[in-house]
C-alpha angles and dihedrals in degrees: 000000000000122000088253095049115109121250120250086252091060092037092063097043105275124240098355091056094045094048090049091047094050095043092050089045091057093042086056097044089047094051111029113093088209089065095054093111093057093036095058087057090065130072121266088250108059096188095098094047091045091055095044091052091049093051093044094051094046090063095034090058096047104268128111112325093238098155093050092046092053103033108013122235112006095231085187099177091050091047091051097045092093091062121071102238118178134158091287095054092043091050092048090050090050093046090055093045094049091050094050093046088052092055101037110031112099111256094247094058119100097209096178095102090045090051091047089056091048090054092052089048093048091047088055094057092060111115103163140056119260 
């Protein structure tokens, strides 16, 4: 990427797209029976989780580092260690994210690389067998 090339954050439409992506992700996780395993690891009120994912993705995708400004280094793996995350939970999370991406990402955006990066990130959160 050249210095003048937009960040992925800008490429996908910035704050508005990330907000819609995260909102749709949590709607899916909250309503799909297939996502029950990952949903039960979250609090009843998803608004805090929603906001933190929005803030994290903003910086991770090259936009404003909202999460780091508010909470410091993400330390994602350490923050997720208290929750039993295995292949099933990872796959449920990724299913919801893929569905949200398919619905929300602008047509011109090739989100395959973004999704591959999310697969790696989600896989890194695993802390139990199965």
